[in-house]
N, C-alpha and C positions, 0 to 999 in steps of 0.2 A: 784373596778377597779384600782388596784394598778398601772397599767402602764400609767395612765392619766397624761398629761402634765399640771402642775399647776404653771408653771413659769410666773412671773409677767412681763417678758420682752415683748416688742412689737413683736407680731408674724409676720412671713413672709408667705404670701400665694403666691405660684407659680402656673401659669396657663401654660400648655403646648398647644401650637397652632400649626396648620399646614394649612396655607391658600392654597386653591386649586381652580382651574377653576371649578365652579359649573355647567358650561354648555359646556363641552368640545365637540369638533367635532371628530368623529370617521370615518375614511376612510372605506367604506363598502367592499372594495376589499382587502386592505392590513391590515386592523385593526389598523393602526397607529393612535395614539391619538394626536390631535393638540390642544393646549391650547392657551388662550388669556389672557394677563395681565389685560385687561379692565374688564374681568368677574371673576377675582380671588377675592375670599372673604373667610370669615370664614364660616365654615359649622354651621348650627343651633345648634348642640350639643356643639361645641366649643364656640360660642357666649354665650350659656347658662352657660357653665363653667366659663367664664370670668365674667358674671354678678353675679354669685353666689360667686365668689372669691371677687368681690368688696363689696358685701353685708356683707360677713363674716369679711373682713378686717375692714369695718365700725363698726361692732358690737364689735370687739376685739381691735380697735384702732391700727390696724397693717397696713402693706404696702402690695402692690401687684406687682409682677414682671412677666412678660410674657416671656417665653423662646421659641424660634423657631429655627428649623434647616431647612433652605430652601435657595433658590437663591434670588437675588436682586429684581426679580419680585415680591416678597412677600411684599416689603416695602410699596406698596400702601395701602392695608388693615392694615398693621401694623402701619402706621401713624395714622389712626383712633383710633387704640388701645392706642397709646401713648398719644392721645389727651384727653383720659379719665383719665389722671394722672397716668398711669401705666408705669413703667420702662420696656422697651422692649429690649431684648437681642437676637440678631439673629446670629446663627452660620452659616457662609457662606457655607452651605451644597450644594454640586453640585446637579443639576437637575437629577431626576431619569432616569435610563436606560430603556431598554425594559421592558414592563409590567411584563412578565413572569419572568424576572430575578428579578425584585423588589419583586414579591410575593414570589419567591423561598427563597430569603434570609430572615431570621427572623430579628426582630427589636432589638436584644440585643445590637448590636453596636450602633444603634441610641440612645437607652436608656442610654448607658454608656456616649455618647457624651453629651446628654442633662443634665445628672446628673453632668458631669464635668463642664458644663456651669453654672449650678446652684450653684456649690461650689464657683463661683466667686462672687456671690451676697449674700452668707450666707446660712446656712442650713435651708431649708424651714420647717416650722411647718405643712404645708398642701400643697399637690400638686393636682391640679384639672386638668381634661382633658375631652374632649368629649368622648363618649362611642366608637364612630367609626370615623375615618377620612374620609373625602370625596373622597380621591383618592385610599387608600388601603382598608379600611373597615375591617381590621382584628380585631381591638379591643384589641390587645395583648400589645401594647406599655405601658399603665399604669401598667400592672402587672410586666413587665420587670423593670420599673422605681421603683416600690415598692421593688422589690428584690434588686436593686442596693443600695437603701437608707435604706434597712433593716426596712421598715416601714410597719404599718398595711395597708390593701387595702380593699376597698369596691367598686365593680365595677358594672356598669350598673344601676345607681341610678336614680330614678325619683323625689326625693325630698331630700333636704339637708339643715340643719339649725344648728346653734350654740346650744349646750345643755345648760340647765339651771338646777337649783337645783331641780325643780319639775320633771325633767326626771330621775335624779339619785342624791342621797344626796352627793356623792363624785365625781360627774362627772368632776369637774374642767373645763379645756379647752378641750371640746370634741365635737363631732357632733352627732346629731340624723338624721339618714338617713332612706329612704324607698326605697325598690327594688321591681320591679314588679315580681310577681309569676304567674305560669299558673293557669288558671281558674279564673282570675280577682282578685286574692289575692295580698296582700302586705306584705312584710317582713320589720319590723322596727329593725334598728340596732343602738346600741350606740357605735361609733367608737372612740377609743383613738387616741391622736396625739403623734408623727407625723404619718401621714396617706397619702395615695394616693387614690383618688376617681375619678372615671369617671362617667359622668352623661349624661342622655338623654336630648333632647331638652325640652320635658315636659312642653311646654307652657311658658317657661322663655324667655323674650326678653331682649336683651342687651340695656342699657340706651344709650341716645344720648349724644355725647360730646359737650361742649360749642362751639359756632361758633368761638370765638376768638381763641380757642385752635386748632380747625380744620384748621383755616387759617394759624397758626403758630405753628405746632406740635413740641413737644420736639424731639431731635435727637434720632435715633435708635443705640444702641450700637452693632457694628458688630464685630465678633470675627472670627479669622483665624481657620479653622477646624483642621489643622495639630497639633498645640500644645494642643488643647482641646482633640483631639483624643488620643494624647500621654499621657495626664493626666489621661484619662479614662482607659488607659491600654487595649485598644480594641484587642480582640483576637477572634472575631467572624468568623465563618466559614459559607460558603454558601453550602447548600445541593444540590446534583445533582438530576435532574429530568429525568427519563428514560421513555422509551415507556410503555404505560399502557398494561397490560396483565392480563388474568384471573388468579385467585389464584388456585394453585395446591399444594397439600400437598407433603412433601418430600418422595421420594421412600425409602422403607426399605425392608430388606430381610425377607421373610416368608418361613416356611418349606413347602416342596412339600406335597400335600395331599396324603394320603395312600388309597389303594383299587382301584378297577376297575369300581365301580358303579359311573357313571357321577353325579347323583344327590347327593351322598354323598360327592364327591369331591367338588362340588359347595358349599355345606353346610359348608364343613370344610374350604374352601377358604374364604367365606364370614364371618365366625365366627358366623353364626346363632345359632349353638348349644353350643356355648361357654358362660359361665356364666360371665357377665360383672360386673364391680364395680358398686355398687348402687350409685345413686346421693347423694351427701352430702352437708351439709351446712358448710361453712368455715367461722369462725369468732366467736366473734369479734377480728379482728386482724388489725395491722397497714399495710401501704402500702408494706413494706418489707415482711411481713408475707403472704399477698396475692400474692406477686410475687413469693415467694418460693412455695406456694401451686400450682400455675399454672406451674412452672418449674417442680416440682415433678410429676405432671400429665403427662407432655410431656415426661419426662424421663421414666415413667413407660410404656408408649406405644411406646417407641422406636424412638421418634422424636428428643431427645437429648441424648448425651452420658452420662453414669453413672457418678455420682459425681457432676453434675451440680447443683442440688438442694441444698439449704442451703447456697449459696454464699453470700446472703444479711445478714446472721447472725441472722435471726429471725426464730422461730419455729411456724408454723401455728397451730391453734387449730381446730380440726375437730369435728363438732357437729354430731347430730343424723341425720340419712338419712331423706332427704325431702320427 
């Protein structure tokens, strides 16, 4: 595992949090969601990510920082996080707009802002997050953060621990993780650092903070979103959502059937008497080759103009008929 981090420096474990109202009230007529700061807390998966981050930092002799993008109403549960000895950095992110607008926009901009906030604390060796937030539930944010950091990613984990020499002779500072598979199976992965991991709750409970720290928690670092967003270079776009409609293939010009026999004309129009291409197996190819094979099929059947295939620069390999 040549990409493993074997640096003796004290590692930095970052945890992405998104406190939310776990018991929101929904108006049955308008669908408006009303939240209450008194019931705002960490989702179980995020609490598990924080606990695992504290355990790993203890094993490695490192530090933990929690990064949040949210309004001031999140400071209540974040004070409890700070009481655990975790540095908390909150980007003063505005409250979300209408739910459909929030879901329509992807989380790339949010990922860039969080990564820019992380840059103020130092490049993290490991970033942990819950597998799904309590408000959106898309599970896409950790993947966007891994892309921004150019780090390895392992998502949807049910177990996570520091690797030892028994796991791999040259593991160095790495993680041994488990991911749930269909049919009750588990997949075990050796993840090199730096990495971004998302975890399920999976029975992990967050430790309690000392009473003295709860009564007088450390301050929360609040950052202005404007300079952070500028540093992140956000260029995100929001897709538009149109009215749903059934799928209809594109129309194409076909020659008029010949002859006067209605049956023959129908057979000619439907192509029942025409020899079709046999099904084939395409592969093994990369994503670009698979895209070229699909575009070539659409071009042969008149759904795309000639010359569209091959734009990705990869030539697919066609195997024997299936």
